C-alpha positions in Angstrom: 0.0 0.0 0.0 1.6 3.2 -1.1 0.2 6.8 -1.1 1.7 10.1 -2.2 1.4 12.2 1.0 2.9 15.5 -0.3 0.0 17.1 -2.1 2.2 20.0 -3.3 4.3 17.7 -5.5 1.5 15.3 -6.7 1.1 14.8 -10.4 -2.2 13.9 -12.1 -0.8 10.4 -12.3 -0.1 10.3 -8.6 -3.7 11.4 -7.9 -5.1 8.6 -10.1 -2.8 6.0 -8.6 -3.6 7.0 -5.0 -7.3 6.9 -5.8 -7.0 3.4 -7.4 -5.0 2.2 -4.3 -7.7 3.7 -2.0 -10.4 2.0 -4.0 -8.6 -1.4 -3.8 -8.2 -1.0 0.0 -11.9 -0.1 0.5 -12.9 -3.0 -1.8 -10.9 -5.2 0.5 -12.7 -3.7 3.5 -16.0 -4.4 1.8 -15.2 -8.1 1.2 -13.9 -8.4 4.8 -17.1 -7.0 6.3 -19.4 -9.0 4.0 -17.6 -12.2 4.8 -17.9 -11.6 8.6 -21.2 -10.0 9.0 -24.2 -12.3 8.3 -27.5 -10.8 7.3 -29.2 -13.5 9.4 -27.2 -12.5 12.4 -27.9 -8.8 11.9 -31.6 -9.3 11.7 -31.5 -11.5 14.9 -29.4 -8.7 16.6 -32.1 -6.2 15.7 -34.9 -8.5 17.0 -33.0 -9.0 20.3 -32.6 -5.2 20.7 -36.3 -4.7 20.0 -37.3 -7.4 22.5 -35.1 -6.0 25.2 -36.1 -2.4 24.7 -37.2 -0.8 27.9 -40.9 0.3 27.8 -41.3 3.8 26.5 -37.7 4.1 25.3 -36.2 3.9 21.8 -33.2 2.0 20.6 -30.2 3.8 19.0 -29.9 1.0 16.4 -27.4 2.7 14.2 -25.1 3.8 17.0 -25.2 0.3 18.6 -24.8 -1.5 15.3 -21.6 0.6 14.6 -20.3 0.0 18.1 -21.0 -3.7 18.5 -20.7 -5.1 15.0 -19.0 -2.7 12.5 -16.1 -1.2 14.3 -14.7 -4.4 15.7 -14.8 -5.9 12.2 -13.1 -2.8 10.7 -10.3 -2.8 13.2 -9.8 -6.5 12.4 -9.3 -5.6 8.7 -6.9 -2.8 9.6 -4.9 -5.2 11.7 -4.7 -7.7 8.9 -3.6 -5.1 6.5 -0.6 -4.3 8.7 0.1 -7.8 9.8 -0.6 -6.7 13.4 -3.1 -7.1 16.2 -6.2 -4.9 15.8 -5.3 -3.2 19.1 -1.7 -2.7 18.2 -0.6 1.0 18.7 0.3 1.4 15.0 -3.2 0.3 14.0 -5.0 2.1 16.8 -3.4 5.5 16.1 -4.6 5.4 12.5 -8.2 4.6 13.4 -10.6 7.2 14.8 -14.2 6.8 15.7 -16.9 8.6 17.6 -17.5 5.4 19.6 -16.5 5.5 23.3 -16.7 1.7 23.4 -14.2 1.3 20.6 -11.7 3.5 22.4 -12.2 1.7 25.7 -11.6 -1.6 23.9 -8.3 -0.2 22.6 -9.4 -0.2 18.9 -9.2 3.5 18.2 -7.1 6.4 19.4 -9.8 9.1 19.6 -12.6 10.9 17.8 -12.6 12.3 14.2 -14.7 15.3 15.4 -13.5 18.4 13.7 -11.7 21.2 15.5 -13.4 23.9 13.5 -17.1 24.8 13.3 -18.9 25.4 10.1 -21.8 27.5 8.8 -23.8 24.6 7.3 -24.6 21.1 8.5 -24.5 17.8 6.7 -28.3 17.7 6.3 -29.3 17.6 2.6 -31.6 20.3 1.3 -31.5 22.9 4.0 -34.1 25.6 3.5 -32.4 29.0 2.9 -35.2 30.7 4.8 -34.5 28.5 7.9 -30.8 29.1 7.7 -31.3 32.9 7.3 -33.6 33.0 10.4 -30.8 31.2 12.4 -28.1 33.5 11.2 -30.0 36.7 12.0 -31.6 35.4 15.2 -30.7 37.1 18.4 -30.3 34.1 20.6 -27.6 32.0 22.2 -28.4 29.0 19.9 -25.3 27.9 18.1 -25.0 29.3 14.6 -22.2 27.1 13.6 -21.5 23.4 14.2 -18.7 20.8 14.3 -18.6 17.9 12.0 -18.7 14.4 13.7 -18.2 11.6 11.2 -18.7 8.1 12.4 -15.1 6.9 11.9 -12.0 7.7 9.9 -8.7 6.2 8.7 -5.4 8.1 8.9 -2.1 7.2 7.1 -0.6 4.7 6.5 -4.2 3.8 5.5 -6.0 5.9 2.8 -7.0 9.1 4.7 -10.8 8.5 4.6 -13.8 9.8 6.5 -16.8 7.5 6.9 -20.5 8.0 7.3 -22.2 4.8 8.5 -25.9 3.9 8.0 -28.1 1.0 9.1 -31.2 0.6 7.0 -33.8 -1.4 8.8 -37.0 -0.7 6.9 -38.5 1.3 4.1 -39.4 1.0 0.5 -37.8 2.0 -2.8 -38.3 5.8 -2.4 -37.0 5.8 1.2 -33.9 3.8 0.2 -33.1 6.1 -2.7 -33.4 9.2 -0.5 -31.1 7.5 2.1 -28.4 6.9 -0.5 -28.7 10.5 -1.8 -28.5 11.9 1.7 -25.5 9.7 2.7 -23.5 10.4 -0.5 -24.2 14.1 0.0 -22.8 13.9 3.5 -19.6 12.5 2.2 -19.2 15.4 -0.2 -20.0 17.7 2.7 -17.1 16.3 4.7 -14.7 16.6 1.8 -15.6 20.3 1.4 -14.0 21.2 4.7 -10.5 22.8 4.4 -7.5 21.1 5.8 -6.7 22.0 9.4 -3.7 20.9 11.5 -3.8 18.8 14.6 -4.6 20.6 17.9 -4.2 19.6 21.5 -7.8 18.3 21.5 -8.5 17.3 18.0 -6.8 15.3 15.2 -5.8 17.0 12.0 -8.6 17.3 9.4 -6.8 16.2 6.3 -8.9 13.6 4.4 -8.6 12.8 0.7 -11.5 10.4 0.5 -15.0 9.9 2.0 -17.0 6.7 2.1 -20.6 6.0 2.7 -21.0 2.6 4.4 -24.6 1.4 4.5 -25.9 -2.0 5.7 -29.4 -3.1 4.5 -31.2 -5.2 7.0 -34.7 -4.6 5.5 -36.8 -7.6 4.5 -37.2 -6.2 1.0 -33.5 -5.3 0.6 -34.7 -1.9 -0.7 -31.3 -0.2 -0.2 -29.3 -2.9 -1.9 -31.8 -2.8 -4.8 -31.6 1.0 -5.0 -27.8 0.9 -5.2 -27.8 -1.9 -7.8 -30.2 -0.1 -10.0 -28.7 3.3 -9.7 -27.6 5.0 -12.9 -24.2 3.7 -14.0 -22.7 7.1 -14.4 -23.5 8.0 -10.8 -22.4 4.6 -9.5 -19.1 4.9 -11.3 -18.6 8.3 -9.8 -19.0 6.7 -6.3 -16.6 3.9 -7.1 -13.3 5.6 -7.5 -14.4 8.3 -9.8 -13.0 11.9 -9.8 -15.3 12.8 -6.8 -13.1 10.9 -4.3 -16.3 9.5 -2.8 -16.8 5.8 -2.4 -19.9 3.8 -1.5 -20.0 0.4 0.3 -23.5 -1.1 0.4 -23.9 -4.5 2.1 -24.8 -7.3 2.3 -23.8 -8.7 -1.0 -25.2 -12.1 -1.7 -23.3 -14.9 0.0 -23.6 -18.7 -0.1 -25.6 -20.2 2.8 -27.3 -16.9 3.6 -30.9 -17.9 3.2 -32.6 -14.7 4.3 -31.7 -12.6 1.4 
């Protein structure tokens, strides 16, 4: 795995080669996760969470899914890529996540939360009128906000920021909107200017962004939406010039009867 880190001296060929290397690395991550995360097991995990839900309280499915299932598998892939334990210092220091559990387990070194605050949020289709009311509002409500991606890779891995999604239910239209929103959020993160490391935050210096989405719905609406997306758009999200990648799982596997 080799990446050109000095952006000032990069040639067009360097950029293409780095993007191809990043795509290959993320394709390996996709296969690793697909091989280790069973759709049957995920659906059973969701059913268990629903059954054990305290009366009158909701379940943070996406957060718990990321904490309990995704991040441990991701750290395993990073460890394999380096020929080290997933909790080795060299691996841990190159892996950031919002998860407090992952840090407690020694899988990550901190949060990818941005040091700076920005004028817009990652929400797609913000109403200009609503934004204007906020900007001219005389109140103590925050007018700017930090970015809090779900997890991120630092060198020697491809410098990539991730947005993670768990799709549990919904039809074709809902799934399509979820993909559009998630891909937009990746573009939003890449729009932030580079910023050096501070005492409390890591450097914000990511070349790539990746939407990771797992479809646990009975109809597999999200997988179908991704598979039927316009080829030009899919190509742009698969190592195209946008530097945005998309991983949608599960892919069909042998002996996985529920899909």
